[in-house]
C-alpha positions in Angstrom: -73.9 -63.3 180.5 -70.3 -64.3 178.8 -67.7 -66.8 181.0 -64.5 -66.8 180.0 -62.8 -70.3 179.4 -61.3 -72.0 182.4 -58.7 -74.5 182.7 -59.0 -76.9 179.8 -61.9 -75.2 177.9 -61.2 -73.7 174.6 -62.9 -70.5 173.6 -65.1 -70.6 170.3 -65.5 -68.4 168.0 -69.2 -66.8 167.9 -68.5 -63.8 165.6 -71.6 -62.7 163.5 -73.6 -65.6 165.1 -77.0 -64.5 164.6 -79.0 -64.7 168.2 -80.2 -68.2 166.4 -77.4 -69.7 165.8 -75.7 -68.7 169.0 -78.6 -69.9 170.8 -78.4 -73.5 169.2 -74.1 -73.2 169.3 -74.8 -72.8 173.2 -77.3 -75.6 173.4 -74.8 -78.4 171.8 -72.3 -77.2 173.9 -74.0 -77.5 177.1 -77.9 -80.0 176.8 -77.8 -78.9 180.7 -80.3 -75.9 181.4 -81.1 -74.3 184.3 -83.4 -71.4 185.5 -80.8 -69.3 187.0 -77.2 -68.5 186.3 -75.7 -67.1 189.6 -72.3 -64.8 189.3 -69.9 -65.8 192.5 -70.2 -68.2 195.0 -69.6 -66.6 197.9 -71.8 -66.8 200.9 -74.8 -64.6 200.4 -75.3 -65.7 196.5 -74.6 -69.6 197.6 -77.4 -68.8 200.1 -79.4 -66.8 197.4 -79.0 -70.1 195.8 -80.1 -72.5 198.3 -83.2 -70.6 199.1 -84.1 -70.8 195.5 -83.4 -74.9 195.1 -85.3 -75.6 197.9 -87.9 -73.7 196.4 -87.2 -76.5 193.3 -85.1 -73.3 190.7 -82.3 -75.2 188.9 -79.4 -73.0 189.6 -75.9 -72.4 188.0 -73.2 -71.1 189.6 -69.7 -69.6 188.3 -66.9 -68.5 191.3 -63.6 -67.4 189.8 -61.8 -68.9 192.2 -60.3 -72.4 193.2 -63.0 -72.7 196.1 -66.2 -71.1 196.9 -67.3 -69.3 199.6 -66.0 -65.7 198.9 -65.0 -64.4 202.9 -65.9 -67.5 204.1 -63.8 -70.4 204.3 -60.8 -72.3 205.1 -57.5 -73.5 203.8 -54.6 -74.8 204.8 -52.4 -71.5 205.1 -49.0 -72.9 207.0 -48.5 -76.4 208.3 -49.9 -79.3 207.0 -52.7 -80.3 209.4 -53.9 -77.3 210.6 -57.2 -75.0 209.0 -57.1 -71.4 209.1 -59.9 -69.3 208.1 -59.5 -66.8 205.4 -61.2 -64.0 206.6 -64.7 -65.1 208.8 -64.1 -66.8 211.6 -66.6 -66.6 214.9 -71.1 -66.8 213.2 -72.1 -64.4 215.4 -74.7 -62.1 213.4 -76.2 -65.2 210.7 -77.4 -67.1 214.6 -80.3 -64.7 214.3 -80.9 -65.3 210.8 -84.3 -67.9 209.4 -81.4 -69.9 207.9 -80.2 -70.9 211.5 -82.2 -69.9 214.0 -85.1 -72.0 212.5 -83.2 -74.6 210.7 -84.9 -73.6 207.4 -82.7 -74.7 205.2 -81.3 -78.2 208.3 -78.0 -77.9 207.0 -77.2 -80.5 209.9 -77.6 -83.0 208.0 -74.8 -81.3 205.0 -72.4 -81.6 207.8 -73.2 -78.1 209.8 -71.8 -78.3 213.2 -71.5 -75.8 215.5 -69.1 -75.1 218.5 -69.7 -72.6 221.4 -66.5 -71.7 223.5 -66.0 -70.6 226.7 -64.7 -68.6 227.7 -66.3 -66.4 224.6 -63.8 -63.1 224.7 -60.3 -62.2 226.0 -58.6 -58.8 226.0 -55.2 -58.5 227.4 -54.4 -54.7 228.0 -50.9 -53.4 228.0 -50.6 -52.6 231.9 -51.0 -56.6 232.7 -54.4 -56.6 232.8 -57.3 -58.6 231.3 -60.8 -58.8 231.2 -62.4 -62.0 229.7 -66.6 -62.3 229.0 -67.8 -66.0 230.3 -71.1 -67.8 229.2 -71.9 -67.4 233.1 -72.9 -63.2 233.9 -72.3 -63.5 237.5 -68.7 -64.5 236.1 -68.3 -61.9 233.5 -69.9 -59.5 235.8 -67.1 -59.8 238.2 -64.5 -59.3 235.4 -65.3 -55.5 234.8 -66.0 -55.4 239.0 -62.2 -56.2 239.1 -61.8 -52.2 237.5 -64.9 -51.2 239.4 -67.6 -52.1 240.6 -69.4 -49.4 239.5 -69.0 -51.3 236.6 -69.9 -54.4 237.5 -73.3 -53.7 238.3 -73.6 -51.6 234.8 -73.0 -54.4 232.8 -75.0 -56.6 234.1 -77.9 -53.2 234.0 -76.9 -52.9 230.3 -77.7 -56.8 229.1 -80.9 -56.9 231.1 -82.1 -53.1 230.1 -80.8 -54.6 225.7 -83.0 -57.5 226.1 -86.0 -55.7 226.9 -85.5 -54.8 223.3 -83.7 -57.1 222.0 -86.3 -58.9 220.0 -87.7 -55.6 218.0 -84.3 -54.9 217.1 -83.7 -58.8 215.9 -87.5 -58.6 214.2 -85.8 -55.7 212.5 -83.1 -57.1 210.9 -84.1 -59.4 209.3 -87.6 -58.0 208.0 -87.4 -57.0 204.3 -88.0 -53.2 203.9 -91.8 -52.8 203.5 -92.9 -55.3 204.9 -93.2 -54.9 208.2 -93.4 -52.5 211.1 -90.4 -50.4 211.4 -88.2 -49.8 214.4 -89.7 -46.6 215.5 -93.4 -48.2 215.4 -91.7 -50.8 217.1 -90.2 -48.6 220.2 -93.5 -46.9 219.9 -95.1 -49.5 221.6 -92.3 -50.9 223.5 -92.8 -49.0 227.5 -89.5 -47.2 227.5 -88.7 -47.1 223.5 -88.3 -43.4 223.1 -85.3 -43.8 225.1 -83.5 -46.5 222.8 -84.9 -44.3 219.9 -82.3 -42.1 221.3 -79.8 -44.5 222.1 -80.2 -45.8 219.3 -79.5 -42.5 217.3 -76.2 -42.1 220.1 -72.6 -42.7 218.7 -71.4 -46.4 220.7 -68.7 -44.6 222.1 -71.7 -42.1 224.3 -73.1 -44.9 225.2 -70.1 -46.8 226.9 -68.4 -43.4 227.7 -71.2 -42.6 230.5 -71.9 -46.6 231.2 -68.5 -47.2 232.1 -66.3 -45.5 234.8 -63.3 -47.2 233.5 -61.1 -46.6 230.7 -60.6 -51.0 230.8 -63.8 -51.4 231.0 -64.7 -49.1 228.0 -62.2 -50.4 225.6 -63.3 -53.9 226.6 -67.3 -53.0 224.6 -65.9 -50.9 222.0 -63.3 -54.1 221.0 -65.5 -56.9 221.6 -65.5 -57.5 218.8 -64.2 -54.4 217.6 -67.5 -52.6 215.8 -68.0 -52.4 212.0 -68.4 -48.8 212.1 -66.6 -45.9 213.4 -67.4 -46.2 217.6 -67.9 -42.0 217.9 -70.3 -41.4 214.8 -73.8 -41.0 215.6 -76.6 -43.4 214.9 -73.8 -46.5 215.9 -75.3 -46.9 219.3 -76.5 -50.4 218.4 -72.9 -51.5 218.6 -72.8 -51.0 222.0 -74.4 -53.5 222.7 -72.5 -55.7 220.6 -70.7 -57.7 223.3 -74.0 -58.8 224.9 -75.3 -60.8 221.8 -71.9 -63.0 222.7 -73.1 -63.0 226.5 -76.1 -65.2 225.8 -74.8 -66.5 222.7 -71.3 -67.1 223.0 -68.7 -66.3 219.4 -69.8 -69.6 217.5 -67.1 -71.7 215.5 -69.0 -74.0 212.6 -66.6 -77.2 213.5 -63.6 -77.6 211.1 -63.5 -74.0 210.6 -65.6 -71.0 208.4 -65.7 -72.2 205.2 -67.6 -75.1 206.5 -70.9 -73.3 206.1 -70.2 -72.5 202.8 -69.3 -76.1 202.5 -72.9 -76.7 203.6 -74.8 -74.9 201.5 -72.8 -76.1 198.1 -73.7 -79.4 199.4 -77.3 -78.7 200.1 -77.7 -76.8 196.4 -76.0 -80.0 194.5 -78.1 -82.4 196.4 -81.0 -79.9 194.8 -80.0 -79.9 191.3 -78.0 -77.0 191.4 -74.1 -77.2 189.6 -71.4 -75.1 190.8 -68.3 -74.4 188.9 -65.3 -72.9 189.9 -62.2 -71.0 188.2 -64.9 -69.9 185.7 -64.2 -65.8 185.3 -67.6 -63.9 184.7 -66.7 -61.3 181.9 -70.1 -59.4 180.4 
């Protein structure tokens, strides 16, 4: 892998160098040696490098942009003193990951702290009405009941049913393929496993259409937050249950902005002997 010259760095002319000469040149230019070179320093690369560093490997990370983090970073984009999330904002999914769930990297020691908003999510509608999700289940059910008493009960029933299979779904999400039971094998052991196999095969829209009768409630469930897949597509059934994660866990926000996560990962890597260089595009 060859690095493009960055600011303040001159390109070396290596035409015709033999492998031995090239190796000698590289050793002379960079006396430090690394076990692993990582191309790019987005949050996935940082997490991988952090675990490698924890395992004792010395990592060099080369990031083409001036700031590490990829889609998980914050910047001052408007007025002085205001920090904005560039892309990622709330960190819902990663809280089920062992990195945070089991505190495997102890990122709190490197400056990572989360806040848990309440209300969790607020959606206004064009007719002047609104629906607010609170961390309190009773209060949230009352919000649904403003539009339909039936839908208030439906939301309560939906979350109760989902929590019976949530541990199975989470286990599959963070178990590499081939290293544990598949979702079908796990559901086969569940009392209502066949029902859930059918639900996961359905579209999210079919589930929400059949569960709720009011369009405000349906719209809230489809956009809280929006699904990453078209909700009418088959096999998107799990997306219908995304809002229920937030009911119990809120929408965790890193204190100081989304980039606080990648900043903590960077500190962890550097504390374990790693080196991170910005403005270093990979050429080949």
